[in-house]
C-alpha positions as CSV (number, residue, x, y, z in Angstrom):
1,X,22.4,-71.4,4.7
2,X,19.4,-71.1,2.5
3,X,16.0,-69.9,3.7
4,X,13.3,-72.6,4.1
5,X,9.6,-72.3,3.1
6,X,8.7,-70.3,6.3
7,X,11.6,-67.9,5.9
8,X,13.7,-69.8,8.4
9,X,17.3,-70.9,7.6
10,X,17.6,-74.5,6.5
11,X,20.4,-76.0,8.6
12,X,21.0,-78.7,6.0
13,X,22.0,-76.2,3.3
14,X,25.3,-74.5,2.7
15,X,26.0,-71.4,0.6
16,X,28.5,-71.3,-2.2
17,X,31.6,-69.2,-1.5
18,X,31.0,-65.4,-1.6
19,X,31.7,-63.4,-4.7
20,X,34.8,-61.8,-3.1
21,X,36.4,-65.2,-2.7
22,X,35.5,-66.1,-6.2
23,X,37.1,-63.0,-7.6
24,X,40.2,-63.6,-5.5
25,X,40.8,-66.9,-7.3
26,X,43.2,-65.1,-9.6
27,X,45.9,-65.5,-6.9
28,X,46.3,-69.0,-8.2
29,X,49.0,-67.7,-10.5
30,X,50.9,-66.4,-7.5
31,X,50.8,-69.9,-5.9
32,X,52.2,-71.4,-9.0
33,X,55.0,-68.8,-9.1
34,X,55.7,-69.5,-5.4
35,X,56.2,-73.2,-6.1
36,X,58.7,-72.4,-8.9
37,X,60.6,-70.1,-6.5
38,X,60.5,-72.7,-3.7
39,X,61.3,-75.7,-5.8
40,X,64.6,-76.4,-4.0
41,X,62.6,-76.8,-0.7
42,X,59.9,-78.9,-2.4
43,X,62.6,-81.4,-3.6
44,X,63.5,-82.1,0.0
45,X,60.1,-84.0,0.4
46,X,60.2,-87.7,1.0
47,X,61.1,-89.7,-2.1
48,X,58.6,-92.0,-3.7
49,X,58.9,-95.8,-4.1
50,X,58.0,-95.8,-7.8
51,X,54.4,-96.8,-7.5
52,X,51.9,-95.4,-10.0
53,X,49.9,-92.3,-9.4
54,X,46.9,-91.2,-11.5
55,X,46.1,-87.5,-11.5
56,X,42.4,-86.6,-12.2
57,X,41.7,-82.9,-13.2
58,X,38.9,-80.8,-12.0
59,X,35.7,-79.6,-13.8
60,X,36.5,-77.9,-17.1
61,X,40.2,-78.7,-16.7
62,X,42.4,-81.1,-18.7
63,X,45.6,-83.0,-18.2
64,X,47.4,-79.7,-18.8
65,X,46.3,-78.4,-15.4
66,X,47.9,-81.4,-13.7
67,X,51.3,-81.1,-15.5
68,X,53.1,-79.3,-12.6
69,X,51.9,-81.9,-10.1
70,X,52.7,-84.9,-12.3
71,X,56.2,-83.5,-13.1
72,X,56.9,-82.9,-9.4
73,X,55.8,-86.4,-8.5
74,X,57.9,-87.8,-11.3
75,X,61.0,-86.0,-10.0
76,X,60.3,-87.6,-6.6
77,X,60.4,-91.0,-8.1
78,X,56.7,-91.8,-8.8
79,X,55.2,-93.2,-12.0
80,X,52.8,-90.3,-12.6
81,X,50.0,-90.8,-15.1
82,X,47.6,-88.4,-16.9
83,X,43.9,-89.3,-17.3
84,X,44.0,-88.9,-21.1
85,X,40.3,-88.1,-21.5
86,X,40.4,-84.5,-22.7
87,X,38.6,-81.7,-20.9
88,X,36.6,-82.8,-17.8
89,X,33.0,-81.8,-18.6
90,X,31.6,-83.7,-15.7
91,X,29.2,-86.5,-15.3
92,X,29.8,-89.1,-12.6
93,X,27.7,-91.7,-14.4
94,X,29.0,-90.8,-17.9
95,X,32.7,-91.0,-16.9
96,X,32.6,-94.1,-14.8
97,X,33.4,-96.7,-17.5
98,X,36.3,-94.7,-18.9
99,X,37.8,-94.0,-15.5
100,X,37.5,-97.6,-14.5
101,X,39.2,-98.7,-17.7
102,X,42.0,-96.2,-17.2
103,X,42.6,-97.4,-13.6
104,X,42.6,-101.0,-14.7
105,X,45.1,-100.3,-17.5
106,X,47.6,-98.6,-15.2
107,X,47.2,-101.3,-12.5
108,X,47.7,-104.1,-15.0
109,X,50.8,-102.4,-16.6
110,X,52.5,-101.7,-13.4
111,X,51.4,-104.7,-11.3
112,X,51.0,-102.4,-8.4
113,X,48.2,-100.5,-6.6
114,X,47.6,-97.0,-7.9
115,X,47.3,-93.9,-5.8
116,X,44.7,-91.4,-7.0
117,X,44.9,-87.6,-6.8
118,X,41.8,-85.8,-7.7
119,X,41.4,-82.0,-8.0
120,X,37.9,-80.8,-7.3
121,X,35.5,-82.9,-9.3
122,X,38.4,-85.2,-10.0
123,X,38.5,-86.1,-6.3
124,X,34.9,-87.2,-6.5
125,X,35.8,-89.5,-9.3
126,X,38.8,-90.8,-7.3
127,X,36.7,-91.7,-4.3
128,X,34.2,-93.5,-6.5
129,X,37.0,-95.5,-8.1
130,X,38.4,-96.5,-4.7
131,X,34.9,-97.8,-3.7
132,X,34.7,-99.8,-6.9
133,X,38.2,-101.3,-6.9
134,X,39.9,-101.1,-3.5
135,X,42.2,-104.0,-4.6
136,X,43.6,-101.6,-7.3
137,X,43.8,-98.4,-5.3
138,X,46.6,-97.7,-2.7
139,X,45.7,-94.1,-1.5
140,X,43.2,-91.3,-2.3
141,X,44.1,-87.6,-2.1
142,X,41.5,-85.0,-2.9
143,X,42.1,-81.3,-3.5
144,X,39.2,-79.1,-2.8
145,X,36.7,-81.8,-3.7
146,X,33.0,-81.3,-2.9
147,X,31.9,-84.8,-1.8
148,X,30.4,-84.3,1.6
149,X,27.5,-82.4,3.2
150,X,25.6,-80.2,0.8
151,X,27.5,-80.7,-2.4
152,X,25.4,-78.1,-4.2
153,X,27.3,-75.4,-2.3
154,X,29.7,-74.5,-5.1
155,X,29.9,-71.7,-7.7
156,X,30.1,-74.3,-10.5
157,X,26.9,-76.4,-9.7
158,X,24.7,-74.9,-12.4
159,X,27.4,-75.1,-15.1
160,X,28.2,-78.7,-14.1
161,X,24.5,-79.7,-14.5
162,X,24.2,-77.9,-17.8
163,X,27.4,-79.4,-19.4
164,X,27.2,-82.9,-17.9
165,X,23.5,-83.5,-18.3
166,X,23.4,-84.8,-14.7
167,X,21.8,-83.2,-11.7
168,X,23.8,-83.1,-8.4
169,X,21.0,-85.2,-6.9
170,X,21.4,-88.0,-9.4
171,X,23.2,-91.1,-8.2
172,X,22.2,-90.3,-4.6
173,X,23.2,-93.7,-3.3
174,X,26.6,-93.5,-4.9
175,X,27.2,-90.0,-3.6
176,X,26.3,-91.1,-0.1
177,X,28.9,-93.8,-0.4
178,X,31.5,-91.4,-1.8
179,X,31.0,-89.2,1.2
180,X,31.5,-92.0,3.7
181,X,34.5,-94.0,4.8
182,X,36.7,-95.5,2.0
183,X,38.3,-99.0,2.1
184,X,41.7,-97.3,1.5
185,X,43.6,-94.5,3.3
186,X,42.4,-91.0,2.3
187,X,43.4,-87.4,2.7
188,X,41.3,-84.3,1.9
189,X,43.3,-81.1,1.3
190,X,41.2,-77.9,1.4
191,X,41.1,-74.2,2.0
192,X,38.6,-72.0,3.8
193,X,39.6,-69.3,1.3
194,X,38.3,-71.5,-1.6
195,X,36.3,-69.3,-4.0
196,X,34.6,-72.1,-5.9
197,X,33.7,-74.8,-3.4
198,X,32.4,-74.4,0.2
199,X,35.2,-75.9,2.3
200,X,32.7,-77.8,4.5
201,X,31.9,-80.0,1.5
202,X,35.5,-81.2,1.5
203,X,35.5,-82.6,5.1
204,X,36.2,-86.3,5.8
205,X,34.5,-87.9,8.8
206,X,36.7,-89.1,11.7
207,X,38.6,-92.3,10.9
208,X,41.8,-94.1,11.7
209,X,42.9,-94.0,8.0
210,X,41.6,-90.6,6.9
211,X,42.4,-87.0,7.6
212,X,41.7,-83.4,6.6
213,X,44.5,-81.0,5.9
214,X,43.6,-77.3,5.8
215,X,46.0,-75.0,3.9
216,X,45.7,-71.3,4.8
217,X,44.7,-68.9,2.1
218,X,45.0,-71.4,-0.8
219,X,42.7,-70.7,-3.8
220,X,40.7,-73.4,-5.5
221,X,42.4,-73.0,-8.8
222,X,45.8,-73.0,-7.0
223,X,45.4,-76.1,-5.0
224,X,47.3,-78.2,-7.5
225,X,50.2,-75.9,-7.7
226,X,50.4,-74.4,-4.1
227,X,53.8,-75.3,-2.6
228,X,52.3,-76.3,0.8
229,X,49.8,-78.6,-1.0
230,X,52.5,-80.2,-3.1
231,X,54.6,-80.9,0.0
232,X,51.6,-82.5,1.8
233,X,50.8,-84.6,-1.3
234,X,54.4,-85.9,-1.5
235,X,54.4,-86.6,2.3
236,X,51.2,-88.6,2.1
237,X,52.2,-90.6,-0.9
238,X,55.5,-91.6,0.7
239,X,53.7,-93.7,3.3
240,X,54.4,-97.5,2.9
241,X,51.5,-99.4,1.2
242,X,48.9,-100.4,3.8
243,X,50.2,-98.0,6.5
244,X,48.8,-94.7,7.6
245,X,49.9,-92.1,10.1
246,X,48.6,-88.5,10.6
247,X,50.3,-85.7,8.6
248,X,53.1,-84.0,10.5
249,X,52.5,-80.2,10.1
250,X,56.2,-79.5,10.7
251,X,58.7,-78.8,8.0
252,X,59.4,-75.9,5.6
253,X,55.7,-75.1,5.0
254,X,54.5,-75.6,8.6
255,X,53.1,-72.0,8.8
256,X,50.7,-72.8,5.9
257,X,48.8,-75.5,7.7
258,X,46.0,-75.1,10.2
259,X,46.0,-77.2,13.4
260,X,44.3,-80.6,12.9
261,X,41.6,-79.8,15.4
262,X,40.5,-76.7,13.4
263,X,39.8,-78.7,10.3
264,X,36.4,-79.9,11.5
265,X,35.3,-76.8,13.3
266,X,32.9,-74.3,11.7
């Protein structure tokens, strides 16, 4: 927490992850290699029903970062789509029209609701899209996305504001809505070992159609390629449209998941 004017700690503020965690983000390459090694296990995940899935990259990333995830989902039978907007340089307000047009295009072409997977900032976009068009969105999955609590508690905030031209405090009303309950089922996947985003900014509030899934030791840059994350994504997307049940932490990657009651504890 940050110190207030009288030198006291401000309980409403969170700190970005420590430097040690940020430096440890290089382990994301190991997570990717682990997924390649464990691909036979990953292919035992529930098969998809062919519905479209739109993958939204994180800040400074492009569609290239989502290739492993999209390829995996395609192998499971989903219609996986890239966002096709180049490098994500941020800007909730600036990107809204393009994101809405892309969602509308995919929905119209398939005739089916679209599941959204957003990595980091991409998850903020995904939640905003679900609020705008719940009739077009089937499910929202966020990976290390800072949408709740003190969203300034990241190691990318200053760069985001410099490149996007937006302050984190802009669109306050929209950000409050994004942090609240969605009109569609939602899952937030996060790690307490995240070196970019304070994990507390990723937590969903209690809901009958929303849940938090904590993955032990996952890095921020590795969330989209971590084998336990990929398994959880596949499991969540396999739920029938309009239905929701809590994630079963059993299976080949059970050891990687924290108990559900730990996800909301400090």
